[in-house]
Backbone bond lengths (Angstrom), bond angles and torsions (degrees), N, CA, C in turn:
res aa  C-N    CA-C-N  psi(-1)  N-CA   C-N-CA  omega(-1)  CA-C   N-CA-C  phi
1 M - - - 1.446 - - 1.527 111.05 -
2 E 1.319 117.49 -37.72 1.454 120.81 -179.83 1.525 111.32 -64.86
3 N 1.330 116.45 -37.32 1.460 120.02 178.79 1.526 111.48 -64.61
4 I 1.322 116.42 -36.71 1.464 120.06 178.91 1.526 110.39 -63.98
5 I 1.315 116.44 -41.21 1.465 120.33 178.58 1.525 110.71 -63.27
6 G 1.327 117.06 -43.78 1.462 120.94 178.85 1.520 112.21 -62.99
7 V 1.328 116.56 -43.41 1.466 120.40 179.31 1.525 110.21 -66.16
8 L 1.325 117.20 -40.77 1.455 120.83 178.30 1.532 111.40 -61.21
9 L 1.320 117.21 -42.25 1.462 120.66 177.13 1.527 111.52 -61.84
10 V 1.326 116.85 -43.77 1.463 120.47 -178.97 1.527 110.60 -65.67
11 V 1.328 117.07 -46.05 1.465 120.49 -178.14 1.528 110.94 -63.95
12 H 1.321 117.06 -44.49 1.459 119.72 -179.87 1.529 110.71 -67.95
13 G 1.322 117.15 -35.38 1.458 120.20 177.09 1.517 112.57 -65.77
14 V 1.320 116.95 -41.88 1.462 120.61 177.75 1.529 109.83 -65.25
15 Y 1.325 116.79 -39.50 1.465 120.28 177.44 1.534 111.04 -64.54
16 S 1.317 117.22 -38.46 1.466 120.64 176.62 1.531 111.00 -63.96
17 L 1.320 116.36 -41.67 1.462 119.86 177.90 1.525 111.07 -65.08
18 Y 1.320 117.04 -37.07 1.460 120.90 176.65 1.521 110.17 -63.90
19 R 1.332 116.69 -44.75 1.463 120.29 179.30 1.530 110.80 -65.23
20 S 1.324 116.54 -32.84 1.464 120.29 175.96 1.524 110.08 -65.42
21 Y 1.316 116.67 -42.80 1.463 121.70 178.98 1.522 111.29 -62.61
22 K 1.330 116.18 -40.38 1.455 120.80 179.37 1.533 112.01 -76.20
23 G 1.318 118.06 -20.11 1.459 122.26 178.82 1.520 113.44 76.53
24 T 1.329 117.45 27.87 1.456 120.65 -179.66 1.522 110.81 -88.47
25 E 1.334 115.70 178.47 1.459 120.28 -177.25 1.519 112.52 -60.57
26 T 1.316 114.71 157.67 1.453 120.54 179.83 1.526 110.82 -66.82
27 I 1.322 116.56 145.81 1.455 120.98 -179.47 1.526 111.32 -108.61
28 H 1.307 116.63 4.92 1.456 120.89 -179.06 1.526 109.52 -99.61
29 W 1.302 115.58 142.30 1.451 119.90 177.09 1.514 108.64 -102.74
30 E 1.319 115.77 128.06 1.457 121.81 176.13 1.515 108.52 -142.00
31 L 1.288 115.83 163.74 1.455 119.87 174.78 1.526 109.30 -67.84
32 P 1.320 118.21 140.49 1.466 119.77 -179.53 1.524 113.63 -57.89
33 A 1.309 117.47 -30.23 1.463 120.16 -179.36 1.524 112.06 -67.20
34 T 1.341 118.11 -26.66 1.464 120.54 -178.47 1.516 112.39 -83.28
35 T 1.327 118.23 -16.54 1.461 120.53 -178.94 1.522 113.23 -109.49
36 Y 1.306 118.38 -3.75 1.468 121.56 -173.90 1.520 112.05 -58.65
37 I 1.312 117.77 -49.55 1.464 121.28 -177.16 1.525 110.62 -65.83
38 F 1.334 116.69 -41.78 1.460 119.43 -179.41 1.527 111.87 -68.30
39 E 1.328 116.98 -32.86 1.465 119.60 174.63 1.523 110.68 -64.53
40 K 1.321 116.87 -36.79 1.465 120.39 177.95 1.531 111.19 -70.36
41 I 1.334 117.41 -37.04 1.461 121.16 -178.65 1.524 111.24 -70.46
42 F 1.342 116.67 -50.40 1.464 120.71 -174.27 1.520 113.76 -87.95
43 G 1.317 117.55 -19.07 1.462 120.82 177.28 1.516 112.80 59.77
44 K 1.330 116.61 -124.05 1.462 120.07 -176.92 1.526 112.87 -71.41
45 N 1.337 118.36 -16.46 1.468 121.64 178.67 1.525 112.62 -92.24
46 F 1.332 117.65 9.74 1.459 120.79 -176.83 1.523 112.23 -58.74
47 D 1.331 117.48 -47.23 1.463 120.45 -177.16 1.516 111.59 -61.72
48 K 1.315 117.20 -39.84 1.463 120.98 -179.92 1.531 110.99 -62.86
49 W 1.323 117.05 -49.91 1.464 120.33 -176.80 1.524 112.12 -73.41
50 H 1.309 116.40 -31.93 1.463 119.96 178.03 1.523 110.00 -65.40
51 N 1.317 118.27 -46.76 1.458 121.77 177.12 1.522 111.37 -64.16
52 F 1.325 117.32 -40.16 1.464 120.05 179.40 1.528 111.56 -63.78
53 F 1.321 116.56 -45.43 1.456 121.55 -179.25 1.531 111.36 -60.75
54 W 1.336 117.39 -53.58 1.454 120.05 -177.60 1.515 112.15 -71.64
55 G 1.323 118.00 -32.26 1.463 120.27 176.46 1.519 111.70 -63.33
56 T 1.328 115.98 -43.04 1.465 120.65 178.59 1.525 110.82 -63.75
57 I 1.309 117.00 -44.24 1.468 120.67 179.44 1.530 110.81 -63.01
58 E 1.326 117.57 -43.73 1.465 120.30 -178.88 1.521 112.07 -65.21
59 V 1.325 117.77 -40.04 1.469 120.17 179.15 1.525 109.97 -65.54
60 I 1.315 117.51 -45.19 1.468 120.45 -179.54 1.528 110.63 -63.18
61 L 1.326 117.41 -46.36 1.461 120.25 179.58 1.525 111.91 -65.90
62 G 1.325 117.50 -40.17 1.463 120.97 -179.98 1.517 112.13 -64.34
63 V 1.328 116.70 -46.57 1.467 120.25 178.96 1.525 110.22 -66.21
64 G 1.320 116.67 -43.23 1.465 119.72 177.81 1.511 112.41 -61.83
65 F 1.313 116.62 -40.32 1.458 121.55 178.58 1.522 111.00 -65.37
66 L 1.327 117.33 -43.22 1.470 120.57 178.32 1.531 111.37 -64.07
67 I 1.317 117.25 -41.08 1.467 120.36 178.21 1.520 110.62 -65.43
68 Y 1.323 116.67 -44.12 1.460 120.88 -178.59 1.528 111.59 -64.90
69 I 1.311 118.56 -39.72 1.463 121.73 -178.30 1.530 110.92 -72.46
70 N 1.331 117.69 -41.97 1.459 120.83 -174.54 1.526 114.79 -87.11
71 F 1.309 117.23 -20.93 1.471 121.37 179.66 1.529 108.62 -132.29
72 P 1.322 118.92 74.67 1.463 121.31 -172.28 1.527 115.21 -68.35
73 D 1.299 118.93 -17.74 1.467 118.98 -178.09 1.473 113.85 -85.48
């Protein structure tokens, strides 16, 4: 089960990075209150940077999680 979670994080992170590269709408759901300031800062580039930020975090966490689960020492 842990491996599935790690793979899911990596796949979704890579997809987020792809969407960031293409410049399409954000694929993450958040409360509007948590994104209001960042939407004002980034303006029309909000979706690109939002996908890039979360995609990078998901890939790092997914790979780290897979390494930690499969190689505990």
